[in-house]
PyMOL commands that place a pseudoatom at each C-alpha (Angstrom):
pseudoatom trace, name=CA, resn=MET, resi=1, chain=A, elem=C, hetatm=0, pos=[95.807, 136.151, 127.501]
pseudoatom trace, name=CA, resn=GLY, resi=2, chain=A, elem=C, hetatm=0, pos=[92.894, 138.489, 127.960]
pseudoatom trace, name=CA, resn=GLY, resi=3, chain=A, elem=C, hetatm=0, pos=[94.709, 141.331, 126.242]
pseudoatom trace, name=CA, resn=ASN, resi=4, chain=A, elem=C, hetatm=0, pos=[95.075, 142.067, 122.542]
pseudoatom trace, name=CA, resn=SER, resi=5, chain=A, elem=C, hetatm=0, pos=[95.211, 138.571, 121.058]
pseudoatom trace, name=CA, resn=PRO, resi=6, chain=A, elem=C, hetatm=0, pos=[93.008, 135.748, 122.195]
pseudoatom trace, name=CA, resn=CYS, resi=7, chain=A, elem=C, hetatm=0, pos=[94.613, 132.359, 123.060]
pseudoatom trace, name=CA, resn=ALA, resi=8, chain=A, elem=C, hetatm=0, pos=[94.472, 129.527, 120.568]
pseudoatom trace, name=CA, resn=SER, resi=9, chain=A, elem=C, hetatm=0, pos=[91.586, 127.834, 122.412]
pseudoatom trace, name=CA, resn=CYS, resi=10, chain=A, elem=C, hetatm=0, pos=[89.425, 130.944, 122.543]
pseudoatom trace, name=CA, resn=LYS, resi=11, chain=A, elem=C, hetatm=0, pos=[90.208, 131.678, 118.876]
pseudoatom trace, name=CA, resn=LEU, resi=12, chain=A, elem=C, hetatm=0, pos=[89.198, 128.149, 117.846]
pseudoatom trace, name=CA, resn=LEU, resi=13, chain=A, elem=C, hetatm=0, pos=[86.060, 128.150, 120.039]
pseudoatom trace, name=CA, resn=ARG, resi=14, chain=A, elem=C, hetatm=0, pos=[85.232, 131.732, 118.833]
pseudoatom trace, name=CA, resn=ARG, resi=15, chain=A, elem=C, hetatm=0, pos=[84.779, 133.159, 122.239]
pseudoatom trace, name=CA, resn=ARG, resi=16, chain=A, elem=C, hetatm=0, pos=[86.223, 136.107, 124.102]
pseudoatom trace, name=CA, resn=CYS, resi=17, chain=A, elem=C, hetatm=0, pos=[89.478, 135.391, 125.913]
pseudoatom trace, name=CA, resn=ALA, resi=18, chain=A, elem=C, hetatm=0, pos=[89.085, 136.423, 129.538]
pseudoatom trace, name=CA, resn=LYS, resi=19, chain=A, elem=C, hetatm=0, pos=[91.917, 137.605, 131.760]
pseudoatom trace, name=CA, resn=ASP, resi=20, chain=A, elem=C, hetatm=0, pos=[91.647, 134.444, 133.793]
pseudoatom trace, name=CA, resn=CYS, resi=21, chain=A, elem=C, hetatm=0, pos=[91.387, 132.040, 130.881]
pseudoatom trace, name=CA, resn=THR, resi=22, chain=A, elem=C, hetatm=0, pos=[92.533, 128.555, 131.907]
pseudoatom trace, name=CA, resn=PHE, resi=23, chain=A, elem=C, hetatm=0, pos=[93.916, 127.852, 128.433]
pseudoatom trace, name=CA, resn=ALA, resi=24, chain=A, elem=C, hetatm=0, pos=[95.814, 131.071, 127.718]
pseudoatom trace, name=CA, resn=PRO, resi=25, chain=A, elem=C, hetatm=0, pos=[99.145, 130.209, 129.426]
pseudoatom trace, name=CA, resn=TYR, resi=26, chain=A, elem=C, hetatm=0, pos=[99.422, 126.831, 127.710]
pseudoatom trace, name=CA, resn=PHE, resi=27, chain=A, elem=C, hetatm=0, pos=[97.885, 127.386, 124.301]
pseudoatom trace, name=CA, resn=PRO, resi=28, chain=A, elem=C, hetatm=0, pos=[99.262, 130.651, 122.918]
pseudoatom trace, name=CA, resn=SER, resi=29, chain=A, elem=C, hetatm=0, pos=[97.725, 132.218, 119.910]
pseudoatom trace, name=CA, resn=HIS, resi=30, chain=A, elem=C, hetatm=0, pos=[100.713, 131.466, 117.699]
pseudoatom trace, name=CA, resn=GLU, resi=31, chain=A, elem=C, hetatm=0, pos=[100.298, 127.671, 118.199]
pseudoatom trace, name=CA, resn=PRO, resi=32, chain=A, elem=C, hetatm=0, pos=[96.682, 127.046, 117.156]
pseudoatom trace, name=CA, resn=GLN, resi=33, chain=A, elem=C, hetatm=0, pos=[97.397, 123.376, 116.033]
pseudoatom trace, name=CA, resn=LYS, resi=34, chain=A, elem=C, hetatm=0, pos=[98.423, 122.517, 119.552]
pseudoatom trace, name=CA, resn=PHE, resi=35, chain=A, elem=C, hetatm=0, pos=[94.979, 123.222, 121.013]
pseudoatom trace, name=CA, resn=ALA, resi=36, chain=A, elem=C, hetatm=0, pos=[93.048, 122.034, 117.913]
pseudoatom trace, name=CA, resn=ILE, resi=37, chain=A, elem=C, hetatm=0, pos=[94.425, 118.479, 118.216]
pseudoatom trace, name=CA, resn=VAL, resi=38, chain=A, elem=C, hetatm=0, pos=[93.872, 118.330, 122.014]
pseudoatom trace, name=CA, resn=HIS, resi=39, chain=A, elem=C, hetatm=0, pos=[90.360, 119.677, 121.481]
pseudoatom trace, name=CA, resn=LYS, resi=40, chain=A, elem=C, hetatm=0, pos=[89.704, 117.094, 118.695]
pseudoatom trace, name=CA, resn=VAL, resi=41, chain=A, elem=C, hetatm=0, pos=[90.757, 114.112, 120.886]
pseudoatom trace, name=CA, resn=PHE, resi=42, chain=A, elem=C, hetatm=0, pos=[89.787, 115.182, 124.387]
pseudoatom trace, name=CA, resn=GLY, resi=43, chain=A, elem=C, hetatm=0, pos=[87.298, 118.043, 124.082]
pseudoatom trace, name=CA, resn=ALA, resi=44, chain=A, elem=C, hetatm=0, pos=[87.699, 121.503, 125.408]
pseudoatom trace, name=CA, resn=SER, resi=45, chain=A, elem=C, hetatm=0, pos=[85.453, 120.921, 128.394]
pseudoatom trace, name=CA, resn=ASN, resi=46, chain=A, elem=C, hetatm=0, pos=[87.356, 117.870, 129.599]
pseudoatom trace, name=CA, resn=VAL, resi=47, chain=A, elem=C, hetatm=0, pos=[90.741, 119.539, 129.189]
pseudoatom trace, name=CA, resn=SER, resi=48, chain=A, elem=C, hetatm=0, pos=[89.483, 122.570, 131.148]
pseudoatom trace, name=CA, resn=LYS, resi=49, chain=A, elem=C, hetatm=0, pos=[88.301, 120.276, 133.942]
pseudoatom trace, name=CA, resn=MET, resi=50, chain=A, elem=C, hetatm=0, pos=[91.595, 118.406, 134.059]
pseudoatom trace, name=CA, resn=LEU, resi=51, chain=A, elem=C, hetatm=0, pos=[93.651, 121.628, 134.170]
pseudoatom trace, name=CA, resn=GLN, resi=52, chain=A, elem=C, hetatm=0, pos=[91.479, 123.213, 136.898]
pseudoatom trace, name=CA, resn=GLU, resi=53, chain=A, elem=C, hetatm=0, pos=[91.843, 120.054, 139.126]
pseudoatom trace, name=CA, resn=LEU, resi=54, chain=A, elem=C, hetatm=0, pos=[95.634, 120.300, 138.974]
pseudoatom trace, name=CA, resn=PRO, resi=55, chain=A, elem=C, hetatm=0, pos=[97.885, 122.671, 140.899]
pseudoatom trace, name=CA, resn=VAL, resi=56, chain=A, elem=C, hetatm=0, pos=[99.233, 125.463, 138.693]
pseudoatom trace, name=CA, resn=HIS, resi=57, chain=A, elem=C, hetatm=0, pos=[102.835, 124.289, 138.744]
pseudoatom trace, name=CA, resn=LYS, resi=58, chain=A, elem=C, hetatm=0, pos=[101.800, 120.903, 137.266]
pseudoatom trace, name=CA, resn=ARG, resi=59, chain=A, elem=C, hetatm=0, pos=[99.587, 122.206, 134.494]
pseudoatom trace, name=CA, resn=ALA, resi=60, chain=A, elem=C, hetatm=0, pos=[102.367, 122.831, 131.864]
pseudoatom trace, name=CA, resn=ASP, resi=61, chain=A, elem=C, hetatm=0, pos=[103.393, 119.202, 132.125]
pseudoatom trace, name=CA, resn=ALA, resi=62, chain=A, elem=C, hetatm=0, pos=[99.847, 118.025, 131.919]
pseudoatom trace, name=CA, resn=VAL, resi=63, chain=A, elem=C, hetatm=0, pos=[99.362, 120.087, 128.724]
pseudoatom trace, name=CA, resn=SER, resi=64, chain=A, elem=C, hetatm=0, pos=[102.537, 118.715, 127.247]
pseudoatom trace, name=CA, resn=SER, resi=65, chain=A, elem=C, hetatm=0, pos=[101.339, 115.133, 128.007]
pseudoatom trace, name=CA, resn=LEU, resi=66, chain=A, elem=C, hetatm=0, pos=[97.904, 115.819, 126.583]
pseudoatom trace, name=CA, resn=VAL, resi=67, chain=A, elem=C, hetatm=0, pos=[99.432, 117.225, 123.336]
pseudoatom trace, name=CA, resn=TYR, resi=68, chain=A, elem=C, hetatm=0, pos=[101.697, 114.128, 123.043]
pseudoatom trace, name=CA, resn=GLU, resi=69, chain=A, elem=C, hetatm=0, pos=[98.840, 111.754, 123.717]
pseudoatom trace, name=CA, resn=ALA, resi=70, chain=A, elem=C, hetatm=0, pos=[96.572, 113.579, 121.299]
pseudoatom trace, name=CA, resn=ASN, resi=71, chain=A, elem=C, hetatm=0, pos=[99.240, 113.396, 118.542]
pseudoatom trace, name=CA, resn=ALA, resi=72, chain=A, elem=C, hetatm=0, pos=[99.796, 109.716, 119.212]
pseudoatom trace, name=CA, resn=ARG, resi=73, chain=A, elem=C, hetatm=0, pos=[96.066, 109.110, 119.178]
pseudoatom trace, name=CA, resn=VAL, resi=74, chain=A, elem=C, hetatm=0, pos=[95.664, 110.744, 115.829]
pseudoatom trace, name=CA, resn=ARG, resi=75, chain=A, elem=C, hetatm=0, pos=[98.543, 108.736, 114.348]
pseudoatom trace, name=CA, resn=ASP, resi=76, chain=A, elem=C, hetatm=0, pos=[97.280, 105.369, 115.963]
pseudoatom trace, name=CA, resn=PRO, resi=77, chain=A, elem=C, hetatm=0, pos=[93.610, 105.715, 116.964]
pseudoatom trace, name=CA, resn=VAL, resi=78, chain=A, elem=C, hetatm=0, pos=[93.539, 102.204, 118.514]
pseudoatom trace, name=CA, resn=TYR, resi=79, chain=A, elem=C, hetatm=0, pos=[96.724, 102.188, 120.692]
pseudoatom trace, name=CA, resn=GLY, resi=80, chain=A, elem=C, hetatm=0, pos=[97.808, 105.839, 120.935]
pseudoatom trace, name=CA, resn=CYS, resi=81, chain=A, elem=C, hetatm=0, pos=[100.995, 106.419, 122.902]
pseudoatom trace, name=CA, resn=VAL, resi=82, chain=A, elem=C, hetatm=0, pos=[100.849, 102.849, 124.204]
pseudoatom trace, name=CA, resn=GLY, resi=83, chain=A, elem=C, hetatm=0, pos=[101.558, 101.635, 120.663]
pseudoatom trace, name=CA, resn=ALA, resi=84, chain=A, elem=C, hetatm=0, pos=[104.640, 103.884, 120.476]
pseudoatom trace, name=CA, resn=ILE, resi=85, chain=A, elem=C, hetatm=0, pos=[105.864, 102.674, 123.883]
pseudoatom trace, name=CA, resn=SER, resi=86, chain=A, elem=C, hetatm=0, pos=[105.298, 99.025, 122.901]
pseudoatom trace, name=CA, resn=TYR, resi=87, chain=A, elem=C, hetatm=0, pos=[107.153, 99.559, 119.648]
pseudoatom trace, name=CA, resn=LEU, resi=88, chain=A, elem=C, hetatm=0, pos=[110.155, 101.063, 121.491]
pseudoatom trace, name=CA, resn=GLN, resi=89, chain=A, elem=C, hetatm=0, pos=[110.139, 98.326, 124.102]
pseudoatom trace, name=CA, resn=ASN, resi=90, chain=A, elem=C, hetatm=0, pos=[110.252, 95.731, 121.262]
pseudoatom trace, name=CA, resn=GLN, resi=91, chain=A, elem=C, hetatm=0, pos=[113.171, 97.670, 119.678]
pseudoatom trace, name=CA, resn=VAL, resi=92, chain=A, elem=C, hetatm=0, pos=[115.099, 97.623, 123.001]
pseudoatom trace, name=CA, resn=SER, resi=93, chain=A, elem=C, hetatm=0, pos=[114.487, 93.886, 123.353]
pseudoatom trace, name=CA, resn=GLU, resi=94, chain=A, elem=C, hetatm=0, pos=[115.751, 93.160, 119.831]
pseudoatom trace, name=CA, resn=LEU, resi=95, chain=A, elem=C, hetatm=0, pos=[118.822, 95.322, 120.364]
pseudoatom trace, name=CA, resn=GLN, resi=96, chain=A, elem=C, hetatm=0, pos=[119.606, 93.618, 123.682]
pseudoatom trace, name=CA, resn=MET, resi=97, chain=A, elem=C, hetatm=0, pos=[119.448, 90.231, 121.889]
pseudoatom trace, name=CA, resn=GLN, resi=98, chain=A, elem=C, hetatm=0, pos=[121.627, 91.461, 119.070]
pseudoatom trace, name=CA, resn=LEU, resi=99, chain=A, elem=C, hetatm=0, pos=[124.092, 92.764, 121.695]
pseudoatom trace, name=CA, resn=ALA, resi=100, chain=A, elem=C, hetatm=0, pos=[124.150, 89.354, 123.475]
pseudoatom trace, name=CA, resn=VAL, resi=101, chain=A, elem=C, hetatm=0, pos=[124.712, 87.583, 120.191]
pseudoatom trace, name=CA, resn=ALA, resi=102, chain=A, elem=C, hetatm=0, pos=[127.538, 89.947, 119.237]
pseudoatom trace, name=CA, resn=GLN, resi=103, chain=A, elem=C, hetatm=0, pos=[129.159, 89.502, 122.740]
pseudoatom trace, name=CA, resn=ALA, resi=104, chain=A, elem=C, hetatm=0, pos=[128.931, 85.762, 122.317]
pseudoatom trace, name=CA, resn=GLU, resi=105, chain=A, elem=C, hetatm=0, pos=[130.493, 85.969, 118.779]
pseudoatom trace, name=CA, resn=ILE, resi=106, chain=A, elem=C, hetatm=0, pos=[133.344, 88.056, 120.185]
pseudoatom trace, name=CA, resn=LEU, resi=107, chain=A, elem=C, hetatm=0, pos=[133.933, 85.396, 122.821]
pseudoatom trace, name=CA, resn=CYS, resi=108, chain=A, elem=C, hetatm=0, pos=[133.902, 82.662, 120.276]
pseudoatom trace, name=CA, resn=ILE, resi=109, chain=A, elem=C, hetatm=0, pos=[136.392, 84.544, 118.079]
pseudoatom trace, name=CA, resn=GLN, resi=110, chain=A, elem=C, hetatm=0, pos=[138.643, 85.075, 121.036]
pseudoatom trace, name=CA, resn=MET, resi=111, chain=A, elem=C, hetatm=0, pos=[138.400, 81.414, 121.883]
pseudoatom trace, name=CA, resn=GLN, resi=112, chain=A, elem=C, hetatm=0, pos=[139.446, 80.521, 118.343]
pseudoatom trace, name=CA, resn=ASN, resi=113, chain=A, elem=C, hetatm=0, pos=[142.425, 82.865, 118.483]
pseudoatom trace, name=CA, resn=GLU, resi=114, chain=A, elem=C, hetatm=0, pos=[143.828, 81.998, 121.839]
pseudoatom trace, name=CA, resn=GLN, resi=115, chain=A, elem=C, hetatm=0, pos=[143.357, 79.885, 124.912]
pseudoatom trace, name=CA, resn=VAL, resi=116, chain=A, elem=C, hetatm=0, pos=[140.688, 81.745, 126.958]
pseudoatom trace, name=CA, resn=ILE, resi=117, chain=A, elem=C, hetatm=0, pos=[140.693, 81.407, 130.689]
pseudoatom trace, name=CA, resn=ILE, resi=118, chain=A, elem=C, hetatm=0, pos=[137.263, 81.870, 132.268]
pseudoatom trace, name=CA, resn=PRO, resi=119, chain=A, elem=C, hetatm=0, pos=[136.395, 81.227, 135.905]
pseudoatom trace, name=CA, resn=ASN, resi=120, chain=A, elem=C, hetatm=0, pos=[134.304, 78.176, 136.440]
pseudoatom trace, name=CA, resn=PRO, resi=121, chain=A, elem=C, hetatm=0, pos=[131.105, 79.427, 138.185]
pseudoatom trace, name=CA, resn=GLU, resi=122, chain=A, elem=C, hetatm=0, pos=[130.324, 75.923, 139.493]
pseudoatom trace, name=CA, resn=ILE, resi=123, chain=A, elem=C, hetatm=0, pos=[133.441, 75.755, 141.702]
pseudoatom trace, name=CA, resn=ASN, resi=124, chain=A, elem=C, hetatm=0, pos=[133.903, 77.625, 144.993]
pseudoatom trace, name=CA, resn=GLN, resi=125, chain=A, elem=C, hetatm=0, pos=[135.970, 80.832, 144.499]
pseudoatom trace, name=CA, resn=ASP, resi=126, chain=A, elem=C, hetatm=0, pos=[138.526, 79.565, 147.029]
pseudoatom trace, name=CA, resn=GLN, resi=127, chain=A, elem=C, hetatm=0, pos=[139.481, 76.955, 144.503]
pseudoatom trace, name=CA, resn=LYS, resi=128, chain=A, elem=C, hetatm=0, pos=[141.084, 78.648, 141.452]
pseudoatom trace, name=CA, resn=THR, resi=129, chain=A, elem=C, hetatm=0, pos=[139.482, 76.505, 138.754]
pseudoatom trace, name=CA, resn=TYR, resi=130, chain=A, elem=C, hetatm=0, pos=[139.081, 77.766, 135.187]
pseudoatom trace, name=CA, resn=PHE, resi=131, chain=A, elem=C, hetatm=0, pos=[137.543, 76.511, 132.047]
pseudoatom trace, name=CA, resn=THR, resi=132, chain=A, elem=C, hetatm=0, pos=[139.716, 75.644, 129.135]
pseudoatom trace, name=CA, resn=GLN, resi=133, chain=A, elem=C, hetatm=0, pos=[138.329, 76.241, 125.656]
pseudoatom trace, name=CA, resn=ASP, resi=134, chain=A, elem=C, hetatm=0, pos=[137.078, 72.594, 125.258]
pseudoatom trace, name=CA, resn=GLU, resi=135, chain=A, elem=C, hetatm=0, pos=[135.545, 72.601, 128.736]
pseudoatom trace, name=CA, resn=LEU, resi=136, chain=A, elem=C, hetatm=0, pos=[133.713, 75.930, 128.059]
pseudoatom trace, name=CA, resn=THR, resi=137, chain=A, elem=C, hetatm=0, pos=[132.344, 74.551, 124.785]
pseudoatom trace, name=CA, resn=GLN, resi=138, chain=A, elem=C, hetatm=0, pos=[131.089, 71.457, 126.716]
pseudoatom trace, name=CA, resn=PHE, resi=139, chain=A, elem=C, hetatm=0, pos=[129.633, 73.684, 129.444]
pseudoatom trace, name=CA, resn=LEU, resi=140, chain=A, elem=C, hetatm=0, pos=[127.777, 75.931, 126.853]
pseudoatom trace, name=CA, resn=ASN, resi=141, chain=A, elem=C, hetatm=0, pos=[126.479, 72.805, 125.092]
pseudoatom trace, name=CA, resn=TYR, resi=142, chain=A, elem=C, hetatm=0, pos=[125.196, 71.524, 128.405]
pseudoatom trace, name=CA, resn=GLY, resi=143, chain=A, elem=C, hetatm=0, pos=[123.317, 74.764, 129.171]
pseudoatom trace, name=CA, resn=SER, resi=144, chain=A, elem=C, hetatm=0, pos=[120.142, 73.955, 131.178]
pseudoatom trace, name=CA, resn=SER, resi=145, chain=A, elem=C, hetatm=0, pos=[118.183, 77.104, 130.449]
pseudoatom trace, name=CA, resn=SER, resi=146, chain=A, elem=C, hetatm=0, pos=[116.374, 77.575, 127.223]
pseudoatom trace, name=CA, resn=SER, resi=147, chain=A, elem=C, hetatm=0, pos=[117.704, 81.115, 126.820]
pseudoatom trace, name=CA, resn=ASN, resi=148, chain=A, elem=C, hetatm=0, pos=[121.264, 79.847, 126.730]
pseudoatom trace, name=CA, resn=ASN, resi=149, chain=A, elem=C, hetatm=0, pos=[120.249, 77.274, 124.080]
pseudoatom trace, name=CA, resn=ASN, resi=150, chain=A, elem=C, hetatm=0, pos=[118.571, 79.982, 122.070]
pseudoatom trace, name=CA, resn=VAL, resi=151, chain=A, elem=C, hetatm=0, pos=[121.700, 82.100, 122.027]
pseudoatom trace, name=CA, resn=TYR, resi=152, chain=A, elem=C, hetatm=0, pos=[123.789, 79.060, 121.274]
pseudoatom trace, name=CA, resn=ASP, resi=153, chain=A, elem=C, hetatm=0, pos=[121.387, 78.107, 118.449]
pseudoatom trace, name=CA, resn=SER, resi=154, chain=A, elem=C, hetatm=0, pos=[121.344, 81.618, 117.011]
pseudoatom trace, name=CA, resn=LEU, resi=155, chain=A, elem=C, hetatm=0, pos=[125.202, 81.518, 116.957]
pseudoatom trace, name=CA, resn=LYS, resi=156, chain=A, elem=C, hetatm=0, pos=[124.997, 78.245, 114.990]
pseudoatom trace, name=CA, resn=ARG, resi=157, chain=A, elem=C, hetatm=0, pos=[122.599, 79.808, 112.434]
pseudoatom trace, name=CA, resn=ASP, resi=158, chain=A, elem=C, hetatm=0, pos=[124.016, 83.349, 112.274]
pseudoatom trace, name=CA, resn=ASN, resi=159, chain=A, elem=C, hetatm=0, pos=[127.482, 83.890, 111.202]
pseudoatom trace, name=CA, resn=ILE, resi=160, chain=A, elem=C, hetatm=0, pos=[129.603, 86.760, 110.076]
pseudoatom trace, name=CA, resn=TYR, resi=161, chain=A, elem=C, hetatm=0, pos=[132.374, 85.169, 108.013]
pseudoatom trace, name=CA, resn=GLY, resi=162, chain=A, elem=C, hetatm=0, pos=[130.503, 82.472, 106.128]
pseudoatom trace, name=CA, resn=HIS, resi=163, chain=A, elem=C, hetatm=0, pos=[131.070, 79.677, 108.691]
pseudoatom trace, name=CA, resn=ASP, resi=164, chain=A, elem=C, hetatm=0, pos=[129.320, 78.854, 111.946]
pseudoatom trace, name=CA, resn=MET, resi=165, chain=A, elem=C, hetatm=0, pos=[130.644, 80.576, 115.008]
pseudoatom trace, name=CA, resn=VAL, resi=166, chain=A, elem=C, hetatm=0, pos=[130.105, 77.549, 117.225]
pseudoatom trace, name=CA, resn=SER, resi=167, chain=A, elem=C, hetatm=0, pos=[130.935, 74.020, 116.054]
for i in range(1, 167): cmd.bond("trace and resi %d" % i, "trace and resi %d" % (i + 1))
show_as sticks, trace
zoom trace
């Protein structure tokens, strides 16, 4: 800032804050913890070099990323933000699987309540051929891919109402 109050970096490093201080616009004096954590993980010299190599319009985003990575690195010293990303990707995969199982359960319940007409994907669309409930069950049992069998097996194990969803 160069004026009355030194920026957080100059305050922490105990130096005079110059008018052209690289850190001043991004580490204001009222957020000392922001620079402290970045300094602890990356070092003031490295951060200064990184910021000087970037165009001015990209520096704020870079500082935001550095602060995020530094916080993640303090929470998880081994994996940092990659650990957080991996955790979230695993959650997405689990939720996608739960959604697929729920959709399959809905289909099974609909099949139990009424005759479901589903287009047969093995037949040309010019021929209007549909699966009946029994044919669909046989088709699902025949499933050649392991992912279809996994969903089918999970339906056999997991149930909502105390009985298997697939016979």
